[in-house]
NUKEKOL-854525 format. One record per atom (N, C-alpha, C): residue in one letter; residue number from 1; x negated, y, z; atom name. Coordinates in steps of 0.2 Angstrom, whole numbers, plus 5000, padded with zeros to 4 digits. Last residue first. Layout:
BEGIN
res, n, X, Y, Z, atom
A, NUM, X, Y, Z, CA
...
***
This chain:
BEGIN
res, n, X, Y, Z, atom
X, 214, 4942, 5082, 5112, N
X, 214, 4941, 5079, 5119, CA
X, 214, 4931, 5079, 5120, C
X, 213, 4944, 5086, 5098, N
X, 213, 4943, 5091, 5104, CA
X, 213, 4941, 5089, 5111, C
X, 212, 4944, 5074, 5090, N
X, 212, 4937, 5079, 5091, CA
X, 212, 4938, 5083, 5097, C
X, 211, 4958, 5070, 5097, N
X, 211, 4952, 5067, 5098, CA
X, 211, 4947, 5072, 5098, C
X, 210, 4965, 5081, 5089, N
X, 210, 4964, 5081, 5095, CA
X, 210, 4960, 5076, 5099, C
X, 209, 4963, 5076, 5076, N
X, 209, 4961, 5084, 5078, CA
X, 209, 4960, 5082, 5085, C
X, 208, 4968, 5065, 5073, N
X, 208, 4961, 5065, 5073, CA
X, 208, 4957, 5072, 5079, C
X, 207, 4981, 5071, 5076, N
X, 207, 4980, 5067, 5079, CA
X, 207, 4972, 5065, 5080, C
X, 206, 4982, 5078, 5065, N
X, 206, 4983, 5080, 5070, CA
X, 206, 4980, 5077, 5075, C
X, 205, 4980, 5068, 5053, N
X, 205, 4975, 5073, 5057, CA
X, 205, 4975, 5076, 5061, C
X, 204, 4992, 5060, 5056, N
X, 204, 4987, 5057, 5057, CA
X, 204, 4982, 5063, 5058, C
X, 203, 5001, 5071, 5050, N
X, 203, 5002, 5068, 5057, CA
X, 203, 4997, 5065, 5059, C
X, 202, 4996, 5072, 5036, N
X, 202, 4997, 5077, 5042, CA
X, 202, 4997, 5077, 5049, C
X, 201, 4998, 5059, 5031, N
X, 201, 4993, 5063, 5032, CA
X, 201, 4992, 5068, 5036, C
X, 200, 5014, 5058, 5033, N
X, 200, 5011, 5056, 5037, CA
X, 200, 5002, 5057, 5037, C
X, 199, 5015, 5070, 5023, N
X, 199, 5017, 5071, 5031, CA
X, 199, 5015, 5065, 5035, C
X, 198, 5011, 5063, 5011, N
X, 198, 5008, 5069, 5016, CA
X, 198, 5010, 5072, 5021, C
X, 197, 5021, 5053, 5010, N
X, 197, 5013, 5051, 5010, CA
X, 197, 5009, 5057, 5015, C
X, 196, 5031, 5062, 5007, N
X, 196, 5030, 5056, 5014, CA
X, 196, 5024, 5056, 5016, C
X, 195, 5028, 5064, 4994, N
X, 195, 5030, 5070, 4999, CA
X, 195, 5028, 5066, 5006, C
X, 194, 5023, 5054, 4988, N
X, 194, 5019, 5059, 4987, CA
X, 194, 5021, 5063, 4994, C
X, 193, 5037, 5047, 4986, N
X, 193, 5031, 5044, 4990, CA
X, 193, 5026, 5050, 4994, C
X, 192, 5044, 5056, 4978, N
X, 192, 5045, 5054, 4984, CA
X, 192, 5041, 5052, 4990, C
X, 191, 5036, 5058, 4965, N
X, 191, 5036, 5065, 4972, CA
X, 191, 5037, 5061, 4977, C
X, 190, 5028, 5051, 4955, N
X, 190, 5030, 5047, 4964, CA
X, 190, 5029, 5054, 4968, C
X, 189, 5025, 5052, 4943, N
X, 189, 5030, 5049, 4943, CA
X, 189, 5033, 5045, 4949, C
X, 188, 5015, 5064, 4946, N
X, 188, 5022, 5066, 4942, CA
X, 188, 5029, 5060, 4945, C
X, 187, 5007, 5066, 4960, N
X, 187, 5009, 5060, 4956, CA
X, 187, 5016, 5061, 4953, C
X, 186, 4994, 5079, 4964, N
X, 186, 5003, 5076, 4965, CA
X, 186, 5001, 5071, 4959, C
X, 185, 4977, 5075, 4969, N
X, 185, 4983, 5078, 4965, CA
X, 185, 4990, 5075, 4965, C
X, 184, 4973, 5077, 4987, N
X, 184, 4974, 5073, 4981, CA
X, 184, 4980, 5076, 4977, C
X, 183, 4972, 5084, 4997, N
X, 183, 4966, 5087, 4991, CA
X, 183, 4970, 5083, 4985, C
X, 182, 4973, 5074, 5008, N
X, 182, 4977, 5080, 5005, CA
X, 182, 4977, 5084, 4999, C
X, 181, 4962, 5066, 5007, N
X, 181, 4969, 5064, 5004, CA
X, 181, 4973, 5069, 5003, C
X, 180, 4951, 5073, 5011, N
X, 180, 4952, 5070, 5004, CA
X, 180, 4959, 5068, 5000, C
X, 179, 4956, 5072, 5024, N
X, 179, 4957, 5080, 5020, CA
X, 179, 4956, 5079, 5013, C
X, 178, 4955, 5059, 5028, N
X, 178, 4962, 5063, 5028, CA
X, 178, 4962, 5070, 5023, C
X, 177, 4941, 5059, 5025, N
X, 177, 4946, 5057, 5022, CA
X, 177, 4952, 5059, 5020, C
X, 176, 4938, 5068, 5038, N
X, 176, 4935, 5069, 5029, CA
X, 176, 4939, 5065, 5025, C
X, 175, 4944, 5061, 5047, N
X, 175, 4946, 5067, 5047, CA
X, 175, 4944, 5070, 5040, C
X, 174, 4936, 5049, 5047, N
X, 174, 4944, 5050, 5047, CA
X, 174, 4946, 5057, 5044, C
X, 173, 4924, 5054, 5050, N
X, 173, 4924, 5051, 5046, CA
X, 173, 4932, 5051, 5043, C
X, 172, 4925, 5058, 5065, N
X, 172, 4924, 5062, 5060, CA
X, 172, 4926, 5060, 5054, C
X, 171, 4932, 5045, 5072, N
X, 171, 4935, 5051, 5070, CA
X, 171, 4933, 5056, 5066, C
X, 170, 4932, 5030, 5074, N
X, 170, 4926, 5034, 5069, CA
X, 170, 4931, 5041, 5068, C
X, 169, 4939, 5021, 5079, N
X, 169, 4937, 5028, 5083, CA
X, 169, 4930, 5032, 5080, C
X, 168, 4945, 5013, 5073, N
X, 168, 4939, 5010, 5075, CA
X, 168, 4937, 5017, 5078, C
X, 167, 4959, 5019, 5071, N
X, 167, 4957, 5014, 5074, CA
X, 167, 4950, 5011, 5076, C
X, 166, 4953, 5029, 5061, N
X, 166, 4955, 5030, 5069, CA
X, 166, 4956, 5025, 5072, C
X, 165, 4949, 5018, 5050, N
X, 165, 4942, 5023, 5054, CA
X, 165, 4945, 5026, 5062, C
X, 164, 4960, 5017, 5047, N
X, 164, 4957, 5011, 5047, CA
X, 164, 4951, 5015, 5054, C
X, 163, 4965, 5028, 5042, N
X, 163, 4970, 5026, 5049, CA
X, 163, 4965, 5019, 5052, C
X, 162, 4957, 5030, 5032, N
X, 162, 4957, 5036, 5038, CA
X, 162, 4960, 5032, 5043, C
X, 161, 4963, 5022, 5022, N
X, 161, 4954, 5022, 5026, CA
X, 161, 4953, 5026, 5031, C
X, 160, 4975, 5026, 5019, N
X, 160, 4974, 5021, 5025, CA
X, 160, 4967, 5020, 5026, C
X, 159, 4971, 5038, 5016, N
X, 159, 4973, 5039, 5020, CA
X, 159, 4974, 5032, 5024, C
X, 158, 4963, 5035, 5003, N
X, 158, 4959, 5038, 5006, CA
X, 158, 4964, 5039, 5016, C
X, 157, 4971, 5027, 4996, N
X, 157, 4966, 5023, 4999, CA
X, 157, 4964, 5028, 5005, C
X, 156, 4982, 5037, 4994, N
X, 156, 4984, 5032, 4998, CA
X, 156, 4978, 5030, 4999, C
X, 155, 4977, 5049, 4987, N
X, 155, 4981, 5048, 4991, CA
X, 155, 4980, 5044, 4998, C
X, 154, 4961, 5048, 4978, N
X, 154, 4968, 5046, 4979, CA
X, 154, 4969, 5048, 4986, C
X, 153, 4947, 5049, 4975, N
X, 153, 4950, 5056, 4978, CA
X, 153, 4960, 5052, 4978, C
X, 152, 4942, 5037, 4971, N
X, 152, 4938, 5040, 4977, CA
X, 152, 4943, 5046, 4979, C
X, 151, 4944, 5024, 4964, N
X, 151, 4949, 5029, 4965, CA
X, 151, 4948, 5033, 4971, C
X, 150, 4933, 5014, 4963, N
X, 150, 4937, 5015, 4959, CA
X, 150, 4942, 5020, 4960, C
X, 149, 4927, 5016, 4978, N
X, 149, 4923, 5015, 4971, CA
X, 149, 4928, 5016, 4965, C
X, 148, 4939, 5013, 4984, N
X, 148, 4936, 5020, 4984, CA
X, 148, 4933, 5020, 4980, C
X, 147, 4942, 4997, 4984, N
X, 147, 4944, 5003, 4981, CA
X, 147, 4943, 5011, 4980, C
X, 146, 4930, 4995, 4990, N
X, 146, 4929, 4995, 4984, CA
X, 146, 4935, 4999, 4981, C
X, 145, 4931, 5002, 5004, N
X, 145, 4925, 5001, 4999, CA
X, 145, 4926, 5000, 4992, C
X, 144, 4940, 4989, 5008, N
X, 144, 4944, 4997, 5006, CA
X, 144, 4937, 5002, 5002, C
X, 143, 4936, 4978, 5006, N
X, 143, 4942, 4980, 5001, CA
X, 143, 4942, 4986, 5000, C
X, 142, 4928, 4980, 5018, N
X, 142, 4925, 4978, 5011, CA
X, 142, 4930, 4979, 5006, C
X, 141, 4937, 4983, 5028, N
X, 141, 4931, 4989, 5026, CA
X, 141, 4930, 4987, 5018, C
X, 140, 4942, 4972, 5029, N
X, 140, 4947, 4976, 5027, CA
X, 140, 4941, 4982, 5023, C
X, 139, 4932, 4962, 5033, N
X, 139, 4934, 4960, 5026, CA
X, 139, 4939, 4967, 5023, C
X, 138, 4931, 4969, 5046, N
X, 138, 4924, 4967, 5041, CA
X, 138, 4928, 4968, 5034, C
X, 137, 4945, 4963, 5053, N
X, 137, 4942, 4969, 5051, CA
X, 137, 4936, 4972, 5046, C
X, 136, 4955, 4952, 5048, N
X, 136, 4947, 4954, 5049, CA
X, 136, 4947, 4959, 5047, C
X, 135, 4970, 4942, 5049, N
X, 135, 4967, 4948, 5049, CA
X, 135, 4961, 4949, 5050, C
X, 134, 4979, 4931, 5048, N
X, 134, 4971, 4930, 5043, CA
X, 134, 4969, 4938, 5045, C
X, 133, 4984, 4926, 5064, N
X, 133, 4984, 4927, 5057, CA
X, 133, 4978, 4929, 5056, C
X, 132, 4980, 4920, 5075, N
X, 132, 4987, 4920, 5075, CA
X, 132, 4989, 4921, 5066, C
X, 131, 4970, 4915, 5080, N
X, 131, 4971, 4910, 5078, CA
X, 131, 4981, 4913, 5074, C
X, 130, 4962, 4928, 5067, N
X, 130, 4964, 4921, 5071, CA
X, 130, 4965, 4921, 5078, C
X, 129, 4971, 4943, 5071, N
X, 129, 4966, 4939, 5069, CA
X, 129, 4969, 4932, 5071, C
X, 128, 4986, 4954, 5064, N
X, 128, 4983, 4949, 5070, CA
X, 128, 4977, 4944, 5067, C
X, 127, 4985, 4965, 5052, N
X, 127, 4986, 4958, 5055, CA
X, 127, 4983, 4955, 5058, C
X, 126, 4979, 4977, 5048, N
X, 126, 4983, 4976, 5052, CA
X, 126, 4988, 4972, 5054, C
X, 125, 4968, 4975, 5040, N
X, 125, 4966, 4979, 5044, CA
X, 125, 4972, 4977, 5050, C
X, 124, 4971, 4966, 5029, N
X, 124, 4968, 4963, 5033, CA
X, 124, 4967, 4967, 5039, C
X, 123, 4981, 4976, 5023, N
X, 123, 4984, 4968, 5028, CA
X, 123, 4978, 4965, 5031, C
X, 122, 4974, 4984, 5019, N
X, 122, 4977, 4987, 5024, CA
X, 122, 4981, 4982, 5029, C
X, 121, 4966, 4976, 5010, N
X, 121, 4963, 4979, 5013, CA
X, 121, 4969, 4981, 5020, C
X, 120, 4979, 4975, 5001, N
X, 120, 4976, 4970, 5004, CA
X, 120, 4971, 4973, 5011, C
X, 119, 4980, 4989, 4996, N
X, 119, 4985, 4986, 4999, CA
X, 119, 4981, 4979, 5004, C
X, 118, 4966, 4991, 4991, N
X, 118, 4971, 4998, 4995, CA
X, 118, 4974, 4991, 5000, C
X, 117, 4966, 4984, 4980, N
X, 117, 4961, 4980, 4986, CA
X, 117, 4964, 4987, 4990, C
X, 116, 4977, 4987, 4972, N
X, 116, 4977, 4978, 4976, CA
X, 116, 4971, 4980, 4981, C
X, 115, 4974, 4998, 4966, N
X, 115, 4981, 4997, 4972, CA
X, 115, 4979, 4992, 4976, C
X, 114, 4965, 5002, 4957, N
X, 114, 4962, 4998, 4964, CA
X, 114, 4967, 4997, 4969, C
X, 113, 4973, 5009, 4949, N
X, 113, 4967, 5012, 4951, CA
X, 113, 4965, 5009, 4958, C
X, 112, 4981, 4998, 4943, N
X, 112, 4983, 5005, 4947, CA
X, 112, 4979, 5007, 4952, C
X, 111, 4967, 4987, 4941, N
X, 111, 4974, 4992, 4940, CA
X, 111, 4979, 4994, 4943, C
X, 110, 4955, 4983, 4943, N
X, 110, 4956, 4990, 4944, CA
X, 110, 4965, 4992, 4942, C
X, 109, 4957, 4968, 4944, N
X, 109, 4955, 4974, 4951, CA
X, 109, 4958, 4978, 4950, C
X, 108, 4966, 4960, 4935, N
X, 108, 4964, 4965, 4935, CA
X, 108, 4963, 4969, 4940, C
X, 107, 4967, 4946, 4940, N
X, 107, 4972, 4946, 4932, CA
X, 107, 4966, 4954, 4930, C
X, 106, 4964, 4946, 4953, N
X, 106, 4962, 4940, 4947, CA
X, 106, 4962, 4941, 4942, C
X, 105, 4970, 4955, 4960, N
X, 105, 4964, 4955, 4959, CA
X, 105, 4962, 4952, 4951, C
X, 104, 4982, 4948, 4959, N
X, 104, 4984, 4954, 4954, CA
X, 104, 4974, 4955, 4953, C
X, 103, 4982, 4935, 4966, N
X, 103, 4982, 4937, 4959, CA
X, 103, 4982, 4942, 4956, C
X, 102, 4979, 4945, 4979, N
X, 102, 4975, 4941, 4976, CA
X, 102, 4976, 4940, 4966, C
X, 101, 4992, 4950, 4983, N
X, 101, 4988, 4954, 4979, CA
X, 101, 4981, 4951, 4975, C
X, 100, 5000, 4938, 4983, N
X, 100, 5003, 4942, 4978, CA
X, 100, 4996, 4948, 4973, C
X, 99, 4993, 4934, 4995, N
X, 99, 4995, 4931, 4989, CA
X, 99, 4995, 4935, 4982, C
X, 98, 4999, 4944, 5004, N
X, 98, 4992, 4943, 5001, CA
X, 98, 4991, 4939, 4996, C
X, 97, 5012, 4943, 5003, N
X, 97, 5009, 4950, 5000, CA
X, 97, 5001, 4949, 5000, C
X, 96, 5014, 4932, 5009, N
X, 96, 5017, 4931, 5003, CA
X, 96, 5012, 4936, 5000, C
X, 95, 5008, 4934, 5021, N
X, 95, 5004, 4931, 5019, CA
X, 95, 5007, 4929, 5011, C
X, 94, 5019, 4942, 5027, N
X, 94, 5010, 4946, 5025, CA
X, 94, 5007, 4940, 5022, C
X, 93, 5028, 4934, 5029, N
X, 93, 5028, 4940, 5021, CA
X, 93, 5023, 4944, 5020, C
X, 92, 5024, 4929, 5038, N
X, 92, 5026, 4922, 5032, CA
X, 92, 5027, 4929, 5027, C
X, 91, 5023, 4937, 5049, N
X, 91, 5020, 4937, 5045, CA
X, 91, 5020, 4932, 5039, C
X, 90, 5036, 4941, 5051, N
X, 90, 5033, 4944, 5047, CA
X, 90, 5026, 4943, 5044, C
X, 89, 5042, 4932, 5059, N
X, 89, 5044, 4932, 5051, CA
X, 89, 5043, 4936, 5048, C
X, 88, 5037, 4936, 5071, N
X, 88, 5034, 4931, 5067, CA
X, 88, 5036, 4928, 5060, C
X, 87, 5040, 4952, 5071, N
X, 87, 5040, 4948, 5075, CA
X, 87, 5036, 4942, 5069, C
X, 86, 5047, 4963, 5055, N
X, 86, 5044, 4964, 5063, CA
X, 86, 5042, 4955, 5066, C
X, 85, 5052, 4971, 5046, N
X, 85, 5057, 4965, 5050, CA
X, 85, 5053, 4964, 5057, C
X, 84, 5045, 4980, 5042, N
X, 84, 5053, 4982, 5043, CA
X, 84, 5055, 4975, 5047, C
X, 83, 5032, 4974, 5038, N
X, 83, 5032, 4981, 5044, CA
X, 83, 5040, 4981, 5046, C
X, 82, 5038, 4965, 5028, N
X, 82, 5034, 4964, 5034, CA
X, 82, 5036, 4967, 5040, C
X, 81, 5040, 4974, 5019, N
X, 81, 5047, 4971, 5020, CA
X, 81, 5044, 4968, 5026, C
X, 80, 5028, 4978, 5014, N
X, 80, 5033, 4985, 5017, CA
X, 80, 5038, 4979, 5022, C
X, 79, 5024, 4967, 5011, N
X, 79, 5020, 4969, 5015, CA
X, 79, 5023, 4974, 5020, C
X, 78, 5033, 4964, 4998, N
X, 78, 5032, 4959, 5002, CA
X, 78, 5030, 4964, 5010, C
X, 77, 5027, 4977, 4992, N
X, 77, 5035, 4977, 4993, CA
X, 77, 5036, 4971, 4998, C
X, 76, 5016, 4975, 4988, N
X, 76, 5018, 4980, 4990, CA
X, 76, 5024, 4980, 4993, C
X, 75, 5017, 4963, 4981, N
X, 75, 5014, 4963, 4987, CA
X, 75, 5016, 4970, 4992, C
X, 74, 5024, 4968, 4969, N
X, 74, 5027, 4963, 4973, CA
X, 74, 5024, 4961, 4980, C
X, 73, 5014, 4977, 4965, N
X, 73, 5021, 4979, 4968, CA
X, 73, 5026, 4974, 4970, C
X, 72, 5006, 4968, 4961, N
X, 72, 5003, 4973, 4965, CA
X, 72, 5010, 4973, 4968, C
X, 71, 5012, 4962, 4952, N
X, 71, 5012, 4956, 4956, CA
X, 71, 5008, 4962, 4963, C
X, 70, 5014, 4971, 4941, N
X, 70, 5020, 4968, 4945, CA
X, 70, 5017, 4963, 4952, C
X, 69, 5001, 4974, 4939, N
X, 69, 5005, 4979, 4942, CA
X, 69, 5011, 4974, 4946, C
X, 68, 4994, 4962, 4932, N
X, 68, 4992, 4965, 4937, CA
X, 68, 4999, 4969, 4940, C
X, 67, 5002, 4951, 4920, N
X, 67, 5001, 4958, 4923, CA
X, 67, 5001, 4960, 4930, C
X, 66, 5005, 4938, 4919, N
X, 66, 4999, 4940, 4918, CA
X, 66, 4999, 4948, 4918, C
X, 65, 5019, 4935, 4920, N
X, 65, 5015, 4933, 4926, CA
X, 65, 5006, 4935, 4925, C
X, 64, 5033, 4942, 4920, N
X, 64, 5026, 4946, 4918, CA
X, 64, 5021, 4945, 4923, C
X, 63, 5043, 4936, 4927, N
X, 63, 5044, 4939, 4917, CA
X, 63, 5037, 4941, 4916, C
X, 62, 5041, 4935, 4939, N
X, 62, 5039, 4930, 4935, CA
X, 62, 5039, 4931, 4929, C
X, 61, 5040, 4949, 4943, N
X, 61, 5032, 4945, 4943, CA
X, 61, 5034, 4939, 4937, C
X, 60, 5054, 4953, 4941, N
X, 60, 5048, 4955, 4936, CA
X, 60, 5042, 4951, 4937, C
X, 59, 5057, 4943, 4952, N
X, 59, 5060, 4940, 4944, CA
X, 59, 5055, 4946, 4941, C
X, 58, 5051, 4948, 4962, N
X, 58, 5049, 4943, 4960, CA
X, 58, 5051, 4941, 4954, C
X, 57, 5056, 4961, 4963, N
X, 57, 5050, 4961, 4962, CA
X, 57, 5049, 4953, 4960, C
X, 56, 5070, 4956, 4966, N
X, 56, 5068, 4961, 4960, CA
X, 56, 5063, 4961, 4957, C
X, 55, 5067, 4952, 4980, N
X, 55, 5070, 4946, 4974, CA
X, 55, 5069, 4950, 4969, C
X, 54, 5063, 4965, 4986, N
X, 54, 5059, 4958, 4986, CA
X, 54, 5060, 4952, 4981, C
X, 53, 5074, 4970, 4987, N
X, 53, 5071, 4974, 4982, CA
X, 53, 5064, 4967, 4981, C
X, 52, 5082, 4963, 4996, N
X, 52, 5085, 4962, 4990, CA
X, 52, 5079, 4965, 4984, C
X, 51, 5074, 4965, 5007, N
X, 51, 5074, 4958, 5004, CA
X, 51, 5078, 4958, 4999, C
X, 50, 5077, 4980, 5008, N
X, 50, 5068, 4974, 5007, CA
X, 50, 5070, 4969, 5003, C
X, 49, 5090, 4980, 5012, N
X, 49, 5087, 4984, 5007, CA
X, 49, 5080, 4981, 5003, C
X, 48, 5088, 4974, 5027, N
X, 48, 5092, 4971, 5020, CA
X, 48, 5090, 4971, 5014, C
X, 47, 5078, 4982, 5032, N
X, 47, 5078, 4978, 5032, CA
X, 47, 5082, 4973, 5026, C
X, 46, 5086, 4995, 5032, N
X, 46, 5080, 4995, 5028, CA
X, 46, 5079, 4988, 5027, C
X, 45, 5097, 4992, 5038, N
X, 45, 5099, 4994, 5030, CA
X, 45, 5094, 4993, 5028, C
X, 44, 5093, 4990, 5051, N
X, 44, 5095, 4983, 5048, CA
X, 44, 5097, 4984, 5039, C
X, 43, 5082, 5004, 5051, N
X, 43, 5085, 4999, 5055, CA
X, 43, 5088, 4992, 5050, C
X, 42, 5083, 5014, 5037, N
X, 42, 5081, 5014, 5045, CA
X, 42, 5085, 5008, 5047, C
X, 41, 5078, 5023, 5022, N
X, 41, 5081, 5020, 5025, CA
X, 41, 5078, 5018, 5033, C
X, 40, 5067, 5032, 5018, N
X, 40, 5074, 5035, 5019, CA
X, 40, 5079, 5029, 5023, C
X, 39, 5056, 5024, 5016, N
X, 39, 5055, 5032, 5018, CA
X, 39, 5062, 5033, 5021, C
X, 38, 5058, 5014, 5009, N
X, 38, 5051, 5012, 5014, CA
X, 38, 5052, 5021, 5018, C
X, 37, 5070, 5015, 5000, N
X, 37, 5069, 5011, 5007, CA
X, 37, 5065, 5011, 5013, C
X, 36, 5062, 5024, 4991, N
X, 36, 5067, 5029, 4994, CA
X, 36, 5070, 5022, 5000, C
X, 35, 5051, 5016, 4987, N
X, 35, 5050, 5025, 4991, CA
X, 35, 5056, 5026, 4994, C
X, 34, 5057, 5007, 4980, N
X, 34, 5054, 5007, 4985, CA
X, 34, 5053, 5013, 4989, C
X, 33, 5064, 5013, 4970, N
X, 33, 5065, 5009, 4976, CA
X, 33, 5063, 5011, 4982, C
X, 32, 5052, 5019, 4962, N
X, 32, 5057, 5023, 4967, CA
X, 32, 5061, 5020, 4971, C
X, 31, 5046, 5007, 4958, N
X, 31, 5043, 5010, 4963, CA
X, 31, 5048, 5015, 4968, C
X, 30, 5056, 5000, 4951, N
X, 30, 5053, 4997, 4959, CA
X, 30, 5052, 5002, 4963, C
X, 29, 5056, 5007, 4940, N
X, 29, 5062, 5008, 4946, CA
X, 29, 5060, 5004, 4953, C
X, 28, 5044, 5006, 4935, N
X, 28, 5046, 5012, 4937, CA
X, 28, 5051, 5012, 4943, C
X, 27, 5046, 4993, 4931, N
X, 27, 5044, 4993, 4935, CA
X, 27, 5043, 4999, 4940, C
X, 26, 5056, 4997, 4921, N
X, 26, 5060, 4992, 4925, CA
X, 26, 5054, 4993, 4931, C
X, 25, 5048, 5006, 4912, N
X, 25, 5055, 5008, 4918, CA
X, 25, 5058, 5004, 4924, C
X, 24, 5040, 4998, 4907, N
X, 24, 5038, 5001, 4911, CA
X, 24, 5044, 5007, 4915, C
X, 23, 5047, 4992, 4900, N
X, 23, 5047, 4987, 4904, CA
X, 23, 5043, 4991, 4910, C
X, 22, 5052, 5000, 4891, N
X, 22, 5059, 4996, 4894, CA
X, 22, 5057, 4994, 4901, C
X, 21, 5039, 5003, 4883, N
X, 21, 5043, 5006, 4887, CA
X, 21, 5049, 5006, 4891, C
X, 20, 5029, 4989, 4885, N
X, 20, 5034, 4992, 4882, CA
X, 20, 5035, 4997, 4886, C
X, 19, 5018, 4983, 4891, N
X, 19, 5018, 4982, 4883, CA
X, 19, 5023, 4986, 4881, C
X, 18, 5006, 4989, 4904, N
X, 18, 5012, 4985, 4903, CA
X, 18, 5014, 4987, 4893, C
X, 17, 4995, 4992, 4911, N
X, 17, 4994, 4988, 4903, CA
X, 17, 5002, 4986, 4902, C
X, 16, 4994, 5009, 4917, N
X, 16, 4997, 5002, 4917, CA
X, 16, 4996, 5000, 4910, C
X, 15, 4991, 5024, 4915, N
X, 15, 4985, 5017, 4914, CA
X, 15, 4989, 5012, 4915, C
X, 14, 5002, 5030, 4916, N
X, 14, 5000, 5030, 4910, CA
X, 14, 4994, 5023, 4908, C
X, 13, 5005, 5032, 4931, N
X, 13, 5007, 5025, 4926, CA
X, 13, 5005, 5024, 4920, C
X, 12, 4989, 5034, 4939, N
X, 12, 4994, 5038, 4935, CA
X, 12, 4999, 5033, 4930, C
X, 11, 4990, 5026, 4954, N
X, 11, 4988, 5027, 4946, CA
X, 11, 4992, 5031, 4942, C
X, 10, 4989, 5023, 4967, N
X, 10, 4987, 5029, 4966, CA
X, 10, 4987, 5030, 4959, C
X, 9, 4998, 5012, 4976, N
X, 9, 4998, 5013, 4970, CA
X, 9, 4995, 5020, 4967, C
X, 8, 5002, 5011, 4989, N
X, 8, 4996, 5011, 4989, CA
X, 8, 4995, 5011, 4980, C
X, 7, 5013, 5012, 4998, N
X, 7, 5009, 5016, 4992, CA
X, 7, 5004, 5016, 4990, C
X, 6, 5009, 4999, 5007, N
X, 6, 5010, 4999, 4999, CA
X, 6, 5009, 5004, 4997, C
X, 5, 5008, 4993, 5018, N
X, 5, 5002, 4994, 5012, CA
X, 5, 5005, 4996, 5007, C
X, 4, 5012, 4994, 5031, N
X, 4, 5014, 4999, 5025, CA
X, 4, 5008, 5000, 5020, C
X, 3, 5015, 4985, 5042, N
X, 3, 5011, 4983, 5038, CA
X, 3, 5014, 4988, 5030, C
X, 2, 5014, 4986, 5056, N
X, 2, 5017, 4993, 5053, CA
X, 2, 5013, 4992, 5047, C
X, 1, 5021, 4974, 5066, N
X, 1, 5013, 4976, 5063, CA
X, 1, 5017, 4981, 5057, C
***
């Protein structure tokens, strides 16, 4: 399962509800470390790093239980860890991520510009359905649309929704969202994530163009 839910925080960090500069820096460190582990490590090194990062995210979340941002990033890290781990062990991590995103939504669904909706939608789209997992394409689309209503021009929501549309063979719609992702404003606090996400956008757009030429 390629559960790359993560990069799903479309926010400028100034919109977060965190209570102090030190706490912001702690969460920003999780964000930066996630980008490094997710994009620049491979194999066992990546899996081991995600395991440690998940512990750090849990510590932060437990220290700030009423802040949606911490739950979102715990979910992002758990879902990315699931993608790195694969196999049956990935499903347990995906379920942990699902709990994180649902908790974030119960606190503030619009935190980080609707990232919990984007991330949970990606899980529903990529996890196997019943009886193996909780995957559900209708639920995924519902969540993607909620996120788009909050952040229509965000790079991550448009990329992940385009991936969903590509899998549904809706190539023209997928292209429209990929072009919107390409035009997304850079996030000053997340240059590494933006760099690699734009590469993913370009790769998927090339696949869409090939489908449309047939």
